[in-house]
N, C-alpha and C positions, 0 to 999 in steps of 0.2 A: 672865353672857354678855355682859361690856362690851366685849371684843374684838370679837364680830362686829356690837355694835351700833354701834361706830365705824366699823369697815370696810364696812358696809353703808350707813351713812350717807354715807361718803365715794363707796362705788360709785354710787350712785344719783345723788348729787348732782353728781358731776362728768361724768356721762354721760347717761342719760334726761333728766333736769332740766334739764341744762345749756342747751339750745337755747333754752329759754324767756326766758332773759335774754341770751345771746349771740348767737343766731340773727341777730336785724336788725342786728348789729353786724359780722357776719362777711361777711354778702352783699354789702354794697357795695365791698368790699374785692376779694374773690372775684371780682365781675362777674356775680353770679348772682341770679337770682330769690329771693324767700322762700320759694317753696313747694320750690324745689330744696334749699335749705339745710334746711329742715326735715324733708324726706324722709330728711335723714340717721338721723332716729328711727326710719322705715319700714324703712330698711336694716337699722338696727341688732337690732330686734323679728323681721324674717323669719329672719336669720342667727341670732340666739338660738333661734328656734324649732326651725329646722332640726338644730342643733348639739345641742339636748336631749337626744334619744334616745343619742347617743353619749355625753353628761356623765354619764347615768345609769349607764352601763356603767363609766365611770371612777371614778365614785363607789364603786360594790360593789367596785371592783378596788383603788383606792388610797386609799380613804378621802376625807374633805371638806376635811381641812388641806392635803394636797397640791394638791388641784384647786384650792381657793381662791387657795393661793398662785401656782400656775400663772396664774390670772385676775389679780393683781395686776400681773404683769409684761404681759400681754398687754393689760390697760387703759393702761398706761403708754405701751407701743409706740402703740398707735391715738391717744392723746392728742399724743404728740410727732409723730406723723404729721400730726394734724390741726394744730397748731402750726407746720407748714412746707407746709401746703398753700395752691398759688396758684391752682389750676383744679380743674375738677370730678373730673378723674381720682384726685388723691391725695385730694381729699375724699371721695369714694366709698370709695375703698379702706380710709381711715382708719375709717369708720364700720364697713365689713366685719369689721375687725379689732376694734373695739369690740363688736360684736356677738357675736363668740366669746368676748370677755372677760365677756360680759352671761351667756352659757349657762355660763359654768363659775363665775360668783362671785355673782351675784345672785339671792336668792331661794332656790330649790330645793336648791342645795347648802350655802347657810348654814343652812337649817331640816334639812339631813341632819346637818350637824354638831351640831346640837342634840340630834338625836334620837340618834347615836351617844354622848355624853354624858349625856342624862336619858332615853333610852328612852321609853317610851309616857307617861311623865310630862312631856314637853317642852312641852305645849301652851302653859303662861303665858309660857315663854322665846320661843317663836316669837311670842305675842300682844305680848310687848315691841320684839322685832324689827321686827315690822308697823308698830308705834307709831313708832320712829325713823324707817322707811322713810317714814311720812308726813310727817316732819318735815324731811327732807332738801331740799326745794327751800326751804323757810322759812329754812333755815340757809346753802345755797348760792346762793341768787338774789343776797341782798347781799353775799356774800362775792366771788363772782364779777364783781359788778358793780363793787365794790371794787377788787379786780386789775386789771380792763379800766381803769377810771379811771386807776389809779395807774401801770400797767406797760404797758399794751396786751393786745388780746385773744392774741395768740400766747402772750405771757409766761404769761398766765393758764393757758393750757393745758400749758405746760410744768409750772409749780407744781404743777398738777393730778397730772401724772405723775409727780411727784415725792412727791407724798402717797401714791400708790398703792405706789411702790418704797421708801419709808423709815418709811411708818406701816405700811402694811395689809401688805406684804409681810411684815417681822418678826413682827408680830402673827399672821398666820397661820401661820407656821412655828415660832414659839418663846412665844407666848403663850397659845394656845389649849390648855386641859388635855387632857390624854391622854385617848381613847376609853375608857368603859367597858366591858370586855370582855365582859361579860354583855349588852350592850345590842347588841352587834355579831356575838358567836358564841355557839353553844350554843343549847339547846333555847328558852331563854326568848326570845332573840333572832328565833328563827324561828317562834315561836308565834303567829299571827294574833290580832286582839282578838276575831273571831267564828268559826265554823266555816262554810267556803264550799267547797263541791265546785269543780272547776276549771271546769265551766261557768259557775258562778254567780261565781267570780272574774273572768272575762272579763265577763260581764254587768255586774257591779259598776263595771270599769274604763271600760265604755262609756258606763255612766250617768253617772259621775264626771267622765268627758271632756266628753260633751254638755251636762251641765247647768253645769259650772263655765265651759266655753267660750262659751255662750250668755249667762250673766251678764257676762264680762269683756268680752264685745261690746258690749253694752248700757252698761256702765259706761265703757268707754274711749271709745264713739262718743257718749255724752251728754255726759260731762266737758269736751271744750272746746268744746261748743255750748250749753252751758247758758245762757251770756249772751244769745244770740240766740233761744234759745224763751222767755226771759223777756222779752225785747224784742218778740217777735212775739205775747207773751201779753200786752201792753198795759203793761208795766211802763217806766218812764223810762231812760234808758241810765246814769243815777247809781245806780238802784234795783235794776237788773239788776246792775249791777258787785258792789253789795253783797251782792245774794243768793248771787251768783256766788262770791264769796269768801268767803261762808259755810260753802260746802259743805266746805271743807277743815277749818276748825274742828269742825265737826260729826261728820266723818268720823274725825278723830283721837279726840275724844271718845267716839265707840262704839267705837274701837279701844281705848282706854283701861278702858271698862268690861269688855269681852271679857277685858281681860288681869286684871283684878281677880278675874274670877270663877274664873280658873284652872283647876284641876283639876275644879271644878263643871260648868264649860261643857262643851256636847255641841254639837259641828260641825255634826251634821243639822240638830237643833232651831234652831241660830243659823242656818243656811243657809234654814231655811223662813221663821223671822222676817223675815230680812233681804230675801228674795226678795218676801214677802208686803208689805212696807213698800214695796218700789219699786214693785210692781204697784199697788198702792193709791194712791200718788202718782200715778203716770200715768194711772190711770183716775180720779180726782179732777179733773186738770188738764184733762180731754178733757170731763169732764160738765159743769166749771162755768166761769164766765169767768175772767178771769184778775185778779182782784181782790187787793187787797193783802193779806186773811188768805187766801187761795187759794194765792196765790204763797210766802207764809211757811210755809205748811202744807206745800206741796209740797218744799220745800228741807230742811224738818225731819224729813220722812219719808224723803225719798230720801238725803239726806246721810247719817242714822242707818241705814238698811238698807243701802247701800252700803258704807258703814265696815265694819260686823261682818261683812260677806258677804266683804269682802277676809280676813279673818281666817280665816274658816272656810273658804276656798279652800284654804289652806295646811294646815287641820288635817284636813281629811275623808280623806285618804289614810292617817291614822292610825287611823280607824274602821274600815277594811276590811284594812289589810295590815300584816305584821309591822314591828318595829324595823328589823331586817335590810333588808328590800326598800323600806322608805320612799323613800331617795334614787333608786334606780330608778323606781320608779312616779312620784314626783312630778315626776321630770325628764321622762318619758314626758307626763305629764299637762301639762306647760308647753309642750309643743308645738302643740296647737291652740290654747291659752290666748294664747300670744305671737302666732299669725298672724293671731287676732283681734283682739288689740291693734294690729297694726299695719294692717290693713284698716278697723277700725271707724271711726276719723275721718274718713277719706276719704269714705266711704260714707255718714255720719249726717250731714256737712255737704253733701254732694250732695243727699242729700232733703231735707233743712231748706230751702237755697237754692231747690231745683225746685218743690217740693209743699208746702212751709210746716210749722208745727208739729203740724197736725192728724194728716197722715201719719206723721211721726216717732214722734209719741206712740203711735200706733196700732202701729208696728210694735216700740216698746218694750216694750208690754204685751203684745202676743201672745208675743213671745219669751220675756218673764218670765213667763208663765202655762206655756210649755212646759217651762221650768227647773223650776219650781214642782212641776209634775206629776213629773218626773224623782227632783227629791229625795224626794217621797213614795213613788215606788218603792223607792227606796234605803231609807227609813226603813222600809218593809215587808219590805226583805231582811233588814234588821238583826233586826226583830222576828222574824221566822220563824228565823234563825239561832241566836238567844237561846235558843231552844227547845232547840238540839242542842249536844252536849258540843264543847268546843275541841279540835282535832286538832293534833298538831304536824307540822310540815313533815317530810317524809323526809330 
């Protein structure tokens, strides 16, 4: 699945990750404060969230390749609009378009393409895609910085648009292998991995939505505030930066380990381990002073837990729903997750600035504990269903 690895890398690197190095370059020329510029990501995530249910229906009707191809065109359009922006109006409109592209092209549609071609055995490939997603900023931050220095930020965005049109679009249309019919049609594709009644299916979806949304809310809320958390816990500015930078490396390492497990991995067990590590890290930092060993242990536990949890979120629907309906359910689940992603940084930053690290960590621990309880409920549902025969959907 090298095709999807390349297109996801470009997709995330030129949109969600892009403002990390370009935001403060754009702001002075547009005459806008930094917070307004960075609100572009919030606009993107909100639009992506509300467009996700419609994306699920498009995936079920047309297949992932066509949806991904459409996203390439839409991303390119949004980036060209961004390159032409001279005021807040076109800037905001550009991020609305990019948000629509995100719904059609990032994460859930790519994972659906994997399931269409690999069926229920696509867990390892999805883990590989998650690994590349984690590397997108590492690759595109220096690349965008170089393009900005060489040609200016407007040209950098136009070149990014060209990547979508001349690399991603042809790859989506012509280089993806054809879906395997048995993974998208017929009894095998329609057979869920466990036997659930219609009521149990609804309950499973709600538990999945609630647990994954709480986890992504904590992850996306803590990530941009980690350095400040370390600083308030007693770390020097230089040490806080080192610890914050280590989180990315630890998270990618965790995703790599999950990838190596491949078919042997269990998304529910992985979720339990990941949430437990995060919960323990918050409790430890609350209970003990912010000495160097405590802070290092915290970032190891939190980084590894959040890293493997990111993979588990993508794979959990495969534990409850058939290959045929994976795209629809994954897209539906991404709506509350993306809304949480949009709101979390603002809420956590405000809490940290006004109430300090203590209350912030308490909130994280409580939300993680609730999410862990919900995943245990899912595990109990799987154990109960395992005792029943697996029916085929009519």
